[in-house]
N, C-alpha and C positions, 0 to 999 in steps of 0.2 A: 649286361653290365655297361653297354655303350648305347647312347641315345642321341638322335639329332638335336642340335642346339641352334636356334635362331640367333644371329649376331648382327649388330647394327653399328655402322660407322657414320656419324653425322657428316653432311656436306656443308661447305661454307662458301658464300658468294665472294669473299675477299681472299680466298686461298686457291690459287690455280691448281695445286696438287690435290686439293680436296673438293674440286668443283663437281657439279652433277654430271656433266659430260664425261669427265675423266673416270668417275666412279662407275658410270654406265659401261664404259669400255672395260674396266677392271672386272666387273661382274660377268660380262660376256666371256672374257678371257679365262676367268676362273672356272666357269662352267664348261668351257671347251677343254681345258687341260685335265678336268676331272670327269670327262664324259662317261668313263666306265665306273664311276664311283658306286653305282647301285647294282652292278652286275652280281647276280646270285643272291642279292639281299631280299629278305622279306619286305613287303611293301610297308609294314609298320615301322621298319628301321631305315627306310630309304631317305636320302638327303635331297630335298627339293632344290630347284634352281633359285638363284638369287634374283632380286628385283629392286628397282629404285623406288623410294618413298617420297611423298610430298613433304613439304615443311610441316604441315599440320600433323601428318601421320607420325613423323619422326618425333615431334615434340610430345605427342600423346603417349608414345612409348617411353620417352625420357622426360618426365615432368620436371625433374630437378636440374635440367641442363640450362646453362646460360644461353639465352636465345639470340644473342648478338650475332648477326650475319649468318645464322643457320638457314640453309636453303633447301634442305631435304636430308636424305640419308640413303645409304646402301644397306640392304638387308640380304645377308647370305647365311648359309647353314654350314655349321661345322659339326663335330661330334664330341660328346663329353662322356667321360667315365663316371658312373655313379659310385663306384667303389674300386679304386685303383689297386688296393691291397688284395681284394678277392680276384681281380683280373690277373694280377701277377701269380697268385696261388693257382689259378686255373691253368696257367702254362705249366707250372710245376707238376700238378696232378696229371695233366695230359702227357707230359714227358714220362712220368712214372708208369702210366698205363701202357706206354710204348716200349717199356723195358729199361728206362733210365733208373740208375741207383741214386736215390735222393737221401742226403744226410743233413739233418737240421742241427744247428749249433756245433758244426764241425768247422774249425777255422784252419786255413792253410797257414802254417808257420814258416814254411820255406820250400824251396824247390830242390829236388834231388838232381844234381848235375854230375855227369861223368864226362870229363874232358869238355868237348864242345857240344854236348847233347844233354838236354833235359829229359829225364826218364821217369819222372814222377813227382810227387809232392810229399812233404811231411805235414801231418795234420794233427790237430789236437781236439778231442771232445771237450768242449768248454764246460759241460755240466759235470763230467766225471774226472776231467784232468788227464785221461788216458791219451797216450800218443800213438800215432799210426803212421806207417809209410804206405803210400798208394802208388803202385807202379803204373806207368802209362806210356804208350808209344807217342802220343801227342798230348801236350797240356795246353789248354786254351786259357789264357789270362784274360778274364772278363771281370776284373775287380773294380771297374768304374773309377772313381776318384783315387783308388789305391793301386792302379796298374803299374805306375812307376815304382812304387814301394816293392811290389813283387819282383820287378826287373832288377832293382837295386840289390835285392837279396842275393842274387848270383853274380853281382858285380858287373852287370851288363851296362856297358857305356854306350849311351845313345847321344846323337847330335842334338836332340831337343826332346823335352818331355812328351810322352804320348798324351798326357792329359794336363793341360794348363788350367788351373782351377779358376772358376768364377762361381760366386755364390748366387743362388736364386732364392727369392723370398716371396711367398704368398701369404695373405692373411685370410682366415675364415672369420667372417663377421655376421652380425644379424643380417637378415635378407634385405637387400636394397631394392633390387628389381626382380620381381618374381618370375617373369616369363622370358626375357630376352637378355642376352649378353650384350655389352656395349664396349667398343674400343674408343678410347679417349686419349687426348694429348696430355701427358703428364710433363710438367716442367720442373727442373731442378737446377741448383747452382753447382757447377763443376769447378773444382779447384785445379788450376793449371800448374804445370811444373814450376813456373816462375812465381807462383803465389797468387796470380790474378784469378778472379772468379768470372765464369762465363755461364750464362743461362743456356741450358740445352733442353731438348724435348725427347721424349721416348713414349712408346705406346703403352697404355695401361688398359687392362680388361677388368670389367666387373661382370661376373657370370653367376646366375642362379645355380645353386647346387644343393639338392635336398631342400631343407628348410632354411638354408643359409645363403650367403654369397661368398664366392672366392674372389679376392681382389689381388691382382698381380700383373705382370711379374716384375719385381725389382731385381736387377742384375748388377753386381759390383765385383771388382777384382778381389781375390783372396790369396794371401801369400803364405799362410800358415799350414799346419798339418790338418787334414780333414777331420781327424778325431778331436781336434781342439776348437772347432767352430762353435760359436755361441751367438745368440741373438739377445739383445738387451731392450729394455723398454724405450730408451731414447731412439733407437733405430725404428721401432714400430711407430712411435709418435710422429717422427719425421715423415714416414711413409703415409700415415693417416692424413697428415696436413697436405701432402702432395695430392692424395686422392680427393680430398675435399675441395682443393683448388680446381681440379679437373672436372669434378662433378659436385657442385655445391649441394645438390639434393641428397647426397649421401650423409653429410653431417655426422661423420663417424668420430667417436671418441674411443679411448682405450677400453672403456666398459663394454663397447660393442664388439670387441675382439674375443672370439671363443678359442681360437687356436692359431698357431703360426706353423706353416710348412716351410722348411728350408732345406736346401741341398746344393749339389754342385753340377755344373755343366762345363764341358770343355770349351775353352775360349782361345782366341788368338790375342796374344798380348802385344800391344803397341808400345815399344820401348820409349818413344818420344812422349807419349801422353798416357799415363796409367789410369786415367779416370774412366774413359769409355770402355765398354766390354763388347768385343766383336766375337759373337758366338761362332763356333765351328758348326757348319751346316750339314756336313756329310759325315757318315759313319766311316771308321777306319778299321781295316783288317790288315795286320802286319805279320808277315812271315819273318820271324826273327832270324831264320837262317840266312835269308837274303839281306836283311837289314843290319844284323849285328853278328852274323857268323855263328849263331847258336841254333843247332837243330832241335826238333821236337817241341818247339814252343811257338804258339800263335797268340798275338795280342789283338783283342777286339774291343773297340771303344764306340759305344753308341752315343747318339745325341738327343733322341726323343722317342717316345713310345710309337709314334706314327711309323717310323722306319725300323722298329726293333725286329719285326719278323724278317725283313729283308736282310738285316745284319746277320741274323741267325743263319739264313740260307747261304749267304756269302761265306760265312765262317766255316760251316760244315762242308761246303763244296771244296774249300781250300784244304781242309783236313783230309778229305777223300783223295785229293790229288797228291798230297804229301805221302799218304800211305800207299800210293800206287794202285788204288782200287777203282773198279768201274764206278762212275758217278751216277747214282740213281736219280731220277727226276724228283725235284723237291715238290711236295704236295701240301705244304703248310699254307699256301695261299688260299686253298679251297677246302681245307680240312677244319671242321669245327673243333674248337677246344672244349675242354671239360665244361659241361653245362650249356654248350651252344648247339645241341642237336634239336633245333627248332626250325622247321620249315616255314611254318606260319604261326606267328605269335598269337594271333586271334584264335586259331584252332587249338593251340596249346593251352591257352587260358580256359577255353570252354571245356576241354577234356579234363583239365586239372580240377575245375570247380565240380564237375560231375563226380569225381573220385574223392572228394573231400570228406572221407568217412569220419575224420576226427572233428568235423564241424568247426574248423578254425574260422575266426572272423575274417572278413574280406580283406582288411588292411594287413592282417598277418600273412594271409596267402600271397598278396601282392609283394610283400617284403621277401618272402621265401623265393618267389619267382625271380625277383630282381637280383637276389644274392646268389642263388644256386642254379637258376635256369632249369634245364631239362633234368638235372640231377637233384631237384628239390626232394625227391622221394627218399634220398639218403637220410635227410633230417626227419621227414614225416614218419619214418619207421619207428623212431623213438617215441613219437607222440602216440602212434597207434598202439604201441606196446604199454605205455603208461601215460595217461592223460596229463599227469602233473608236469611232464616234460614240455607240454604245450604252453605253460605259463611263462609270461615275460619276466625278464630279470630287472627291468627298470620300470618304475611306475608310469612313465610317460614315453616308453619306447616300444619297439616291436621285436626286439631280439629275444628268442625263446631260450629256455633252459636247455632244450634239446640241442641247440647250436653249440652250446659250451661243451656238452658231452661229446658231440660229433667232432668238434675241433680237436679234442684230446685223443679220441679213439681212432680217428681216421685221417686227421690232418696234421699230425705231428706237433701239436701245440704242447710245449714244455713249460712255458712260463705264463704268468698271468697277463703280461703285456702281449704275448702271442695271441691269446683269445680276444683281448679287448681292442688291440690296435691292428692286428694282422690277420684275424680270421673273421671277425664280425665288424660291424660299423659302430660299436659302442663308444670307441675312443678316437675315431678318426676325425671328428669335428670338434674335439676338445676333450678335457678330462671327463670321464664318465661320472654318472650320478653315484654317490657313495653307496647307495643301496645296491645298485647293479654290481659295483666292485666287490662288495661283501658276498653277494650271492655267487658270483663267478668264482671267487676265492674258495668258498665252501664247496662248490661242486668239484673244483679241481683238487681240493684237499682230499675229498672222498675218492676221486679217480686215481690220484697219484700218491696217496699216502702222506701228504704233507702234515707236519706238525703245526700247531697254532703259531709258533714262532716263525716257521718258514712262511706261512701265509701272510703274516704281518710284514715280513721283509719284502715279499712280492708286491704287496700293496704300496709300501714306501717307495720301492724302485719304480713302480708304474707312475706315480704322481711326480716323482722327481725328474722323470724323463721329459716332461713337457717343457718346451723352450722358455716360456715366460709364465709368470704367476697369473692365473686367471681369477678374476673377481669371484668371490665366494657365492655371489648371487647366481652365477651360472651353474653352480653345483646343486 
């Protein structure tokens, strides 16, 4: 689910901070600081060292770049998630295999507090409406943008919010650059507190992703409730104009936008100037006993996927210390998660092809490998039992009917949006094809006993959840 991604930063002869000598030093330092990046990794997934490119090589990779003063470029390698939803699910499935109790569509409605101790949560099954009380010695508040809402529920007074909201916006567009990501200078007009406008710059990325490009990230302050956040066409058009100025070869219009990804990141708010967003760079784990005098409660706030595993380690270590129990060594750094039991990807592929008893097409097999890794057999079993499950649900896609059944029976998919947006890749790059939507709804109706009216509501809810209207040509 994660692959190396070549990334390019153009160098300019008239910008000291983007000169070739400085970028050469930056590449060397980056390789030095990440010297252990390939430890324990399969060679197929290893991240190469960076290198400096000539002007001609840089412009060959970026044919639409304004050539003025370009002197070369720095090529380095990062990593990219092919499917962030399945990666997240893999963590959940791994935890369940280790004994965690996992509950889907159960919302915490409040904390149970006795004097100065939190001793559990009140929860509601959002599908049935039933309420529950769950007792706990320690409650970890890992509610992301809603952590302060959880704390407010018990009247916890804090000197500052744990999560100061900033909104982050990415666009999924037609593919612009098929092989290399590029970092560019985006320029925008900032409105200062006194009403004056000032042109500022920030870094934009255009990255190839599947058959699309992801363009981002735009960050801006957000003062409302996270449940009320919306994106409108005007914001998207302004962003597209900024991207086109940074990379004229993109030539993007609203018709090129397939999907909008937006969410929240914790930021430091500058009282004197509310325009810039200064992101919080380090994760935070807070023992509320020390911070606010309330025992039994830990608040964990992450900042990015890259450090999420470490945040989990720090949080669980704190829980063990608070419980007064011996602290076992953390093994998540070297333990493969669900689907990751692959010592050599090349050997894994060869063995899987030999065992392809269902005679699935090569591209379908590749899709299964990328989505389920070493656990692809969980889906293949359905196809081996009934060849009809090997048929795809979209006329131009690779997702099989078997994946829909598997999502319901083994991955706690309860709603149509679960299957399309959070178990498969059908809807993660934009609204799914109507034929795929109908087939998925029919399969789930048979599995879960939905009426036709229920299925129609699920379809309506699915399409209504997309942030902006997508041109009908994309369906």
